[in-house]
C-alpha positions as CSV (number, residue, x, y, z in Angstrom):
1,M,29.7,-32.3,38.2
2,K,31.8,-29.3,37.0
3,T,31.1,-30.4,33.4
4,Q,27.3,-30.5,34.1
5,L,27.4,-27.0,35.8
6,K,29.3,-25.6,32.8
7,T,26.8,-27.1,30.4
8,L,23.9,-25.7,32.5
9,K,25.5,-22.3,32.5
10,I,25.9,-22.4,28.7
11,L,22.3,-23.4,28.3
12,L,21.1,-20.7,30.6
13,L,23.2,-18.1,28.7
14,L,21.8,-19.3,25.3
15,T,18.3,-19.2,26.7
16,A,18.8,-15.6,27.9
17,C,20.2,-14.5,24.6
18,L,17.3,-16.1,22.8
19,L,14.8,-14.4,25.1
20,A,16.5,-11.1,24.6
21,G,16.4,-11.5,20.8
22,L,12.7,-12.3,20.9
23,A,12.1,-9.3,23.1
24,V,13.9,-7.0,20.7
25,A,12.1,-8.5,17.7
26,F,8.8,-8.0,19.6
27,M,9.5,-4.3,20.3
28,L,10.7,-3.6,16.8
29,R,7.9,-5.4,14.9
30,P,5.9,-3.1,12.7
31,E,2.5,-2.1,14.1
32,P,-0.4,-3.7,12.2
33,V,-2.0,-1.2,9.8
34,E,-5.3,-1.3,11.8
35,T,-3.5,-0.2,14.9
36,R,-1.7,2.6,13.1
37,L,-5.0,3.9,11.6
38,A,-6.7,3.7,15.0
39,M,-3.8,5.8,16.4
40,G,-4.3,8.4,13.7
41,D,-1.2,7.7,11.7
42,S,-1.7,10.1,8.7
43,S,1.4,8.7,6.9
44,L,-0.5,5.6,5.7
45,G,-1.9,5.5,2.2
46,G,-1.6,8.2,-0.4
47,D,-1.5,8.5,-4.2
48,F,0.4,6.3,-6.6
49,T,0.7,5.6,-10.3
50,L,0.9,2.1,-11.7
51,M,0.3,0.5,-15.1
52,S,-2.9,-1.1,-16.4
53,A,-3.6,-2.7,-19.7
54,N,-4.9,0.7,-20.9
55,G,-2.0,2.8,-19.6
56,P,-0.9,4.5,-16.4
57,V,-3.5,4.7,-13.6
58,S,-3.3,6.8,-10.5
59,L,-5.3,6.5,-7.4
60,S,-6.1,10.2,-7.7
61,D,-7.9,9.3,-11.0
62,F,-10.8,8.0,-8.8
63,R,-11.2,11.0,-6.6
64,G,-14.9,11.3,-5.8
65,K,-15.2,7.6,-5.6
66,V,-14.6,5.1,-2.8
67,S,-11.7,2.8,-3.7
68,V,-11.0,-0.7,-2.5
69,L,-7.4,-1.8,-2.9
70,Y,-6.0,-5.3,-2.6
71,I,-2.3,-6.1,-2.9
72,G,-1.4,-9.7,-4.1
73,Y,-0.6,-11.6,-7.3
74,A,-2.6,-13.4,-10.0
75,S,-1.0,-16.9,-9.3
76,C,-2.0,-16.8,-5.7
77,P,-3.8,-20.1,-4.9
78,D,-6.1,-19.0,-2.1
79,V,-6.2,-15.7,-0.3
80,C,-6.2,-13.4,-3.4
81,P,-9.1,-15.2,-5.1
82,T,-11.0,-15.2,-1.8
83,A,-10.5,-11.5,-1.3
84,L,-11.5,-10.6,-4.8
85,A,-14.6,-12.9,-4.6
86,I,-15.6,-11.1,-1.4
87,L,-15.2,-7.7,-3.1
88,T,-17.2,-9.0,-6.1
89,Q,-20.1,-10.2,-3.9
90,S,-20.0,-7.0,-1.9
91,L,-20.3,-4.9,-5.1
92,K,-23.3,-7.0,-6.2
93,Q,-25.0,-6.2,-2.9
94,L,-24.8,-2.4,-3.7
95,S,-27.4,-0.6,-5.7
96,P,-26.4,0.2,-9.3
97,A,-25.9,3.9,-8.3
98,E,-23.7,2.9,-5.4
99,R,-21.7,0.5,-7.5
100,E,-20.9,3.3,-9.9
101,Q,-19.2,5.1,-7.1
102,V,-16.8,2.3,-6.0
103,Q,-13.6,1.3,-7.8
104,G,-11.7,-1.9,-7.0
105,I,-8.0,-2.0,-7.6
106,F,-5.9,-5.2,-7.6
107,I,-2.2,-4.4,-7.3
108,S,0.1,-7.2,-8.3
109,V,3.5,-7.5,-6.6
110,D,4.6,-10.1,-9.2
111,P,5.3,-8.0,-12.4
112,E,7.6,-10.7,-13.8
113,R,4.5,-12.9,-14.3
114,D,1.6,-10.5,-14.1
115,T,1.6,-8.3,-17.1
116,P,-1.0,-5.5,-17.3
117,E,-2.8,-7.6,-20.0
118,K,-2.9,-10.7,-17.8
119,L,-4.2,-8.7,-14.9
120,A,-7.0,-7.3,-17.1
121,D,-8.1,-10.8,-17.9
122,Y,-7.7,-11.9,-14.3
123,T,-9.8,-9.1,-12.7
124,A,-12.4,-9.3,-15.4
125,F,-13.2,-12.8,-14.3
126,F,-14.3,-11.3,-11.0
127,S,-15.9,-8.0,-11.8
128,P,-15.7,-5.2,-14.4
129,S,-15.4,-2.8,-11.4
130,I,-12.0,-4.2,-10.5
131,L,-8.9,-2.8,-12.2
132,G,-5.6,-4.7,-12.3
133,V,-2.4,-2.8,-12.1
134,T,1.3,-3.4,-11.5
135,G,4.6,-1.6,-12.1
136,S,8.4,-1.7,-11.6
137,R,9.8,-3.3,-8.5
138,E,10.5,0.2,-7.1
139,Q,7.0,1.4,-7.7
140,I,5.5,-1.6,-6.1
141,D,7.7,-1.4,-3.1
142,Q,6.7,2.2,-2.6
143,V,3.0,1.4,-2.6
144,V,3.6,-1.6,-0.3
145,R,5.4,0.8,2.2
146,Q,2.7,3.4,1.8
147,Y,-0.1,1.1,2.9
148,G,1.8,-0.8,5.6
149,A,1.7,-4.1,3.7
150,F,4.5,-6.6,3.1
151,Y,5.5,-9.4,0.6
152,R,8.4,-11.7,0.0
153,M,9.3,-14.2,-2.7
154,V,9.4,-17.8,-1.6
155,E,11.3,-20.3,-3.7
156,L,9.4,-23.5,-4.7
157,K,12.1,-26.0,-5.6
158,D,9.8,-28.8,-6.7
159,S,7.1,-26.7,-8.4
160,A,6.7,-25.6,-12.0
161,M,5.7,-22.2,-10.6
162,G,9.3,-21.6,-9.5
163,Y,8.2,-19.3,-6.6
164,A,5.3,-18.1,-4.7
165,V,4.7,-14.8,-2.9
166,D,4.1,-14.6,0.8
167,H,2.1,-11.4,1.4
168,S,-0.2,-9.6,3.7
169,S,-3.9,-9.9,2.8
170,R,-6.1,-6.9,3.5
171,L,-8.7,-4.9,1.7
172,Y,-7.8,-1.2,2.0
173,L,-10.7,1.2,2.0
174,V,-10.0,4.7,0.5
175,D,-12.5,7.5,0.8
176,R,-13.6,9.9,-1.9
177,N,-10.8,12.3,-1.0
178,G,-8.1,9.6,-1.5
179,Q,-7.5,9.0,2.2
180,L,-7.0,5.5,3.6
181,V,-9.7,5.2,6.3
182,D,-10.1,1.5,7.1
183,T,-8.9,-2.1,6.3
184,L,-10.6,-5.5,6.4
185,L,-9.0,-8.9,6.4
186,H,-9.4,-10.9,3.2
187,N,-11.8,-13.3,4.9
188,A,-14.3,-10.7,6.0
189,T,-17.8,-11.3,4.9
190,P,-19.2,-9.6,1.8
191,H,-21.9,-8.1,4.1
192,A,-19.3,-6.6,6.4
193,L,-17.6,-5.0,3.4
194,T,-20.9,-3.8,2.0
195,D,-21.9,-2.1,5.2
196,R,-18.6,-0.3,5.4
197,L,-18.7,0.8,1.8
198,Q,-22.3,2.1,2.2
199,A,-21.3,4.0,5.3
200,M,-18.4,5.6,3.3
201,L,-20.6,6.4,0.3
202,H,-23.3,8.1,2.3
203,S,-21.0,9.9,4.8
204,Q,-21.4,13.7,4.8
205,G,-17.7,14.1,5.8
């Protein structure tokens, strides 16, 4: 009986510790970027400079345009192609004049495999309005922090790829003044993105 009570006490203690750990993790978890934007977090977003096949590119180069950013990598099997396909379809739904005022930017967090030249070929497959850029690990990590994103390398022991990248998957909408104003999940409809882009393009603010 004493042994059973001791075992029960140990189990209860372990359960309490586990629940406490989960509670701390819940409280310390980062707020989703949508929540932070809704709360008026002005620290999100901002300018950056990364490398394209034609040289350095800064977000500020596109002031006066609406920019759509996506953070991923070219070897991504599903969510990245889905997001870029949605962006491409959305751009096609805009008028030619509207399309000229929108810049897509695909930011790769996998510079070891995604050279600027490879990214140029990759994004050209989707749309000439999407630019592929990457940079040093420090530069990439800075952009990821700025936009409330995340990524981590995942080893693939039985794959020729060697590793995959687990990453957040959002389209980041930046207004003409370079301010991050909204995000959409990668599986949003092209129509939803088009509506949001047109509202930004025709806003008087």
